[in-house]
ZAMARGU-4260 file (C-alpha; in steps of 0.2 Angstrom, whole numbers, plus 5000, padded with zeros to 4 digits):
<rodrens>
0) 4840/4746/4825 | 4826/4733/4820 | 4807/4735/4818 | 4804/4729/4835 | 4816/4742/4843
5) 4808/4756/4833 | 4790/4751/4839 | 4795/4750/4857 | 4802/4767/4856 | 4786/4774/4849
10) 4776/4765/4863 | 4786/4773/4875 | 4781/4789/4869 | 4762/4784/4869 | 4749/4774/4862
15) 4749/4773/4843 | 4739/4764/4829 | 4746/4750/4819 | 4742/4759/4802 | 4752/4774/4808
20) 4767/4762/4813 | 4767/4753/4796 | 4768/4770/4788 | 4781/4778/4798 | 4792/4763/4799
25) 4788/4759/4780 | 4783/4741/4784 | 4768/4730/4781 | 4754/4730/4795 | 4759/4711/4796
30) 4777/4716/4801 | 4770/4727/4814 | 4760/4713/4821 | 4774/4702/4821 | 4785/4714/4830
35) 4772/4718/4843 | 4770/4699/4847 | 4789/4698/4848 | 4789/4712/4862 | 4775/4702/4871
40) 4785/4686/4871 | 4801/4697/4877 | 4790/4701/4892 | 4782/4719/4887 | 4764/4720/4893
45) 4756/4729/4877 | 4738/4732/4877 | 4729/4731/4859 | 4712/4738/4855 | 4704/4746/4841
50) 4713/4763/4843 | 4730/4753/4843 | 4743/4748/4854 | 4750/4755/4871 | 4762/4749/4885
55) 4752/4745/4900 | 4765/4752/4910 | 4776/4764/4901 | 4792/4762/4910 | 4805/4757/4897
60) 4821/4768/4896 | 4821/4770/4878 | 4835/4781/4871 | 4824/4793/4862 | 4814/4796/4878
65) 4829/4798/4889 | 4837/4810/4877 | 4821/4821/4878 | 4822/4822/4897 | 4841/4826/4898
70) 4847/4844/4903 | 4864/4839/4898 | 4872/4833/4881 | 4872/4815/4880 | 4870/4801/4866
75) 4861/4787/4873 | 4858/4769/4865 | 4846/4757/4872 | 4844/4739/4870 | 4831/4725/4876
80) 4845/4713/4881 | 4863/4713/4881 | 4877/4703/4888 | 4884/4718/4898 | 4881/4736/4895
85) 4900/4738/4902 | 4906/4728/4888 | 4896/4738/4875 | 4902/4754/4883 | 4920/4749/4883
90) 4920/4745/4865 | 4912/4762/4862 | 4925/4771/4872 | 4940/4762/4863 | 4933/4768/4847
95) 4934/4786/4853 | 4917/4789/4860 | 4913/4802/4874 | 4897/4806/4884 | 4889/4791/4877
100) 4877/4780/4889 | 4871/4762/4885 | 4855/4756/4894 | 4847/4739/4894 | 4831/4731/4899
105) 4841/4716/4904 | 4859/4710/4905 | 4863/4692/4903 | 4881/4693/4908 | 4881/4708/4920
110) 4895/4709/4932 | 4901/4719/4948 | 4917/4722/4957 | 4929/4707/4958 | 4921/4701/4943
115) 4906/4695/4953 | 4889/4691/4944 | 4878/4706/4944 | 4859/4701/4943 | 4850/4711/4932
120) 4833/4703/4926 | 4822/4711/4913 | 4812/4726/4919 | 4817/4725/4938 | 4831/4740/4937
125) 4841/4753/4927 | 4856/4746/4920 | 4867/4759/4913 | 4885/4762/4908 | 4892/4779/4903
130) 4909/4783/4893 | 4917/4800/4900 | 4935/4806/4897 | 4940/4816/4913 | 4957/4824/4912
135) 4965/4817/4928 | 4980/4807/4933 | 4979/4787/4937 | 4982/4791/4955 | 4965/4800/4956
140) 4954/4786/4949 | 4946/4783/4966 | 4937/4799/4965 | 4928/4793/4948 | 4919/4779/4958
145) 4916/4790/4973 | 4909/4803/4963 | 4898/4790/4952 | 4890/4784/4969 | 4886/4802/4975
150) 4878/4805/4957 | 4868/4789/4959 | 4863/4793/4976 | 4858/4812/4972 | 4847/4806/4957
155) 4839/4791/4966 | 4835/4801/4982 | 4828/4816/4972 | 4815/4805/4963 | 4810/4794/4977
160) 4812/4805/4993 | 4820/4792/5004 | 4838/4795/5010 | 4852/4786/5002 | 4869/4781/5010
165) 4884/4775/5003 | 4894/4760/5008 | 4913/4763/5005 | 4917/4762/4991 | 4903/4759/4978
170) 4887/4753/4985 | 4871/4762/4988 | 4860/4758/5003 | 4841/4763/5008 | 4836/4758/5026
175) 4849/4746/5027 | 4846/4737/5011 | 4857/4738/4995 | 4849/4745/4980 | 4863/4750/4969
180) 4881/4745/4964 | 4894/4755/4954 | 4908/4747/4943 | 4921/4759/4935 | 4934/4754/4923
185) 4946/4765/4912 | 4960/4766/4900 | 4976/4774/4903 | 4991/4782/4894 | 5007/4773/4898
190) 5017/4788/4896 | 5007/4802/4902 | 4999/4792/4917 | 4983/4800/4914 | 4965/4792/4911
195) 4961/4792/4893 | 4944/4787/4897 | 4932/4780/4911 | 4917/4769/4909 | 4905/4770/4924
200) 4892/4756/4926 | 4878/4757/4937 | 4863/4745/4942 | 4849/4752/4953 | 4836/4740/4958
205) 4819/4748/4955 | 4807/4735/4956 | 4807/4716/4962 | 4814/4704/4949 | 4819/4686/4949
210) 4835/4684/4961 | 4842/4671/4971 | 4838/4671/4990 | 4857/4674/4993 | 4855/4691/4985
215) 4837/4696/4991 | 4843/4693/5009 | 4854/4708/5008 | 4847/4717/4993 | 4831/4726/4990
220) 4824/4739/4977 | 4818/4758/4977 | 4800/4753/4977 | 4800/4742/4991 | 4810/4753/5003
225) 4803/4770/4997 | 4785/4765/4991 | 4789/4776/4976 | 4788/4769/4959 | 4801/4778/4949
230) 4801/4780/4931 | 4818/4773/4924 | 4817/4785/4910 | 4817/4798/4923 | 4830/4790/4934
235) 4842/4787/4919 | 4840/4806/4914 | 4843/4812/4931 | 4858/4800/4934 | 4866/4806/4917
240) 4864/4824/4921 | 4873/4822/4938 | 4887/4811/4929 | 4889/4825/4917 | 4898/4834/4930
245) 4911/4820/4933 | 4925/4826/4924 | 4925/4843/4934 | 4921/4835/4950 | 4934/4821/4949
250) 4947/4836/4946 | 4942/4847/4960 | 4935/4835/4972 | 4923/4846/4979 | 4910/4833/4982
255) 4921/4823/4994 | 4912/4831/5009 | 4895/4825/5003 | 4902/4808/4999 | 4908/4808/5019
260) 4892/4813/5025 | 4882/4800/5015 | 4893/4786/5022 | 4886/4771/5032 | 4903/4765/5037
265) 4911/4780/5046 | 4911/4776/5065 | 4907/4757/5062 | 4918/4741/5064 | 4922/4734/5048
270) 4933/4720/5040 | 4942/4724/5023 | 4947/4710/5012 | 4943/4698/5026 | 4959/4703/5034
275) 4957/4719/5045 | 4945/4721/5059 | 4945/4739/5063 | 4935/4755/5066 | 4932/4765/5050
280) 4936/4783/5056 | 4936/4793/5040 | 4937/4795/5022 | 4953/4804/5015 | 4954/4818/5002
285) 4959/4804/4989 | 4943/4794/4994 | 4953/4780/5002 | 4946/4772/5019 | 4954/4777/5034
290) 4954/4762/5047 | 4960/4763/5065 | 4966/4745/5072 | 4965/4739/5090 | 4983/4745/5094
295) 4978/4763/5088 | 4987/4762/5071 | 4979/4770/5056 | 4980/4762/5039 | 4971/4768/5023
300) 4964/4758/5009 | 4962/4764/4991 | 4952/4748/4986 | 4945/4733/4994 | 4930/4724/5000
305) 4922/4730/5016 | 4909/4721/5026 | 4901/4729/5041 | 4902/4721/5058 | 4885/4719/5066
</rodrens>
């Protein structure tokens, strides 16, 4: 971690003087000034006066700040900009990490399901990927994505007060607009058939950012939909506290009733993978979607792309 990142962490904790920063970081006042200028160039709104420096809007989810807010045990690392928090988290998982989370102010190559681009502009959302090691079989992996969606819905709803629904399998909606996407990946033991690790990536739009019109037509953000400006540090801590229960929840499945209750798909006509046009009638215990076709036949999908029929 460099001087710039160290100063950002301290600014997240409150106003601090240049002389104190130089002393704490064992650098010159000129180095502090240069780092502050670099942070301003990165887009951080930093106010400088005779008392020192402070963030105009202290909502940067720094690792040390998030860790202080946590009620559960996690190791958190934060970055100003990374290509992808998922890629960074996967490397950590492959090196043996557990209960580690990666947060970024910006992703330059964020991606969603089906390898689509996930727009994640600086300061406009919470972009976080977490490594966990649930003791489950590969056949139960659908529960990981489903529980992650429930965890994100709980955390968001608790902080902003507006109801959050889930579009099978992994999108969160508020007032009919998408505010969050979930992506899960994992490693498997070829002989055991068990999951060796899971990486859960979650992107929650907390405020407006620069996105193409094709995205803003169907997506929104927590502030626009709820009127509440949620602290991203608070949201990150609340989300990780919920995700800490993922290994147990994925094993027992005791969250599935809530997953069903939050569904905005059940009872609606949908298309799946652009092929089926059917009525969504339920969600099975393995979190697959149950559809009823026009002839009454029922089929289930463990994965796929669902579109709601208007």
